[in-house]
C-alpha positions in Angstrom: -22.0 114.0 40.0 -24.2 112.7 42.7 -24.2 109.2 44.1 -27.6 108.6 42.5 -26.3 109.6 39.0 -23.2 107.5 39.5 -25.3 104.5 40.5 -27.6 105.0 37.6 -24.6 105.2 35.2 -23.1 102.0 36.8 -26.4 100.3 36.4 -26.6 101.3 32.7 -23.1 99.9 32.1 -23.9 96.7 33.9 -27.0 96.2 31.7 -24.8 96.8 28.6 -22.2 94.3 29.9 -25.0 91.7 30.5 -26.4 92.2 27.0 -22.9 91.8 25.5 -22.3 88.7 27.6 -25.6 87.3 26.5 -24.7 88.0 22.8 -21.3 86.5 23.2 -22.7 83.3 24.8 -25.2 83.0 22.1 -22.5 83.4 19.4 -20.2 80.9 21.2 -23.1 78.4 21.5 -23.9 78.8 17.8 -20.3 78.4 16.8 -19.9 75.3 19.1 -23.0 73.8 17.5 -21.6 74.3 14.0 -18.2 72.8 15.0 -20.0 69.9 16.6 -22.0 69.3 13.4 -18.9 69.6 11.3 -17.0 67.2 13.6 -19.8 64.7 13.5 -19.8 64.8 9.7 -16.0 64.2 9.7 -16.4 61.3 12.1 -19.1 59.8 10.0 -17.0 60.2 6.8 -14.0 58.5 8.5 -16.1 55.7 9.8 -17.6 55.1 6.4 -14.1 55.1 4.8 -13.0 52.6 7.5 -15.9 50.3 6.7 -15.2 50.5 2.9 -11.4 49.8 3.5 -12.3 46.9 5.8 -14.7 45.4 3.2 -12.0 45.7 0.5 -9.4 44.0 2.8 -11.9 41.2 3.5 -12.5 40.7 -0.2 -8.8 40.6 -0.9 -8.3 38.1 1.9 -11.0 35.9 0.4 -9.4 36.0 -3.0 -6.0 35.1 -1.5 -7.5 32.3 0.5 -9.2 30.9 -2.6 -6.0 31.0 -4.5 -4.2 29.1 -1.7 -7.0 26.6 -1.6 -6.7 26.1 -5.4 -3.0 25.5 -5.0 -3.5 23.0 -2.2 -6.2 21.2 -4.1 -3.9 20.9 -7.2 -1.1 19.5 -5.0 -3.4 17.0 -3.4 -4.6 15.9 -6.9 -1.0 15.4 -8.0 -0.2 13.3 -4.9 -3.3 11.1 -5.4 -2.3 10.6 -9.0 1.2 9.7 -8.0 -0.1 7.2 -5.4 -2.5 5.7 -8.0 0.4 5.4 -10.5 2.6 3.7 -7.8 -0.3 1.3 -6.9 -0.8 0.4 -10.6 3.0 -0.1 -11.1 3.7 -2.1 -7.9 0.4 -3.4 -6.4 2.1 -5.9 -4.1 4.5 -3.3 -2.7 1.6 -0.9 -2.2 -0.4 -3.6 -0.4 2.6 -4.4 1.8 3.1 -0.8 2.7 -0.6 -0.3 3.5 -0.7 -3.5 5.6 2.5 -2.4 7.5 1.0 1.0 8.2 -2.3 -0.5 9.4 -0.4 -2.9 11.7 1.7 -0.1 13.1 -1.3 2.1 13.8 -3.1 -0.9 15.4 -0.1 -1.6 17.6 0.2 2.1 18.7 -3.5 2.2 19.5 -3.3 -1.2 21.3 -0.4 0.1 23.4 -2.4 3.0 24.6 -5.3 0.7 25.6 -2.9 -1.8 27.4 -1.4 1.0 29.5 -4.9 2.1 30.7 -5.8 -1.3 32.2 
């Protein structure tokens, strides 16, 4: 074979290699695009599931907080009722306790003002 024939054959093989490379790159780009679309769909699905789970957790937290508030309200009603019963049973004692508490608070507040002068 002559140099010209060898160069021609090399050129032909080079063209075929370039065509195969082009086809491979196109296939790889198409596959990458499909994987990217699938990955995006998976991410969106997971984010959606996360939002739903977060919403359910918030709802459960709201229910639990309401239950605790109901318990606290019931306890406060019981304490108010007990205090009202004590006041009805022993009005002078209740007045004396209230007076002493007011006096103690006034003294404590007065001590803070005297120290500032």
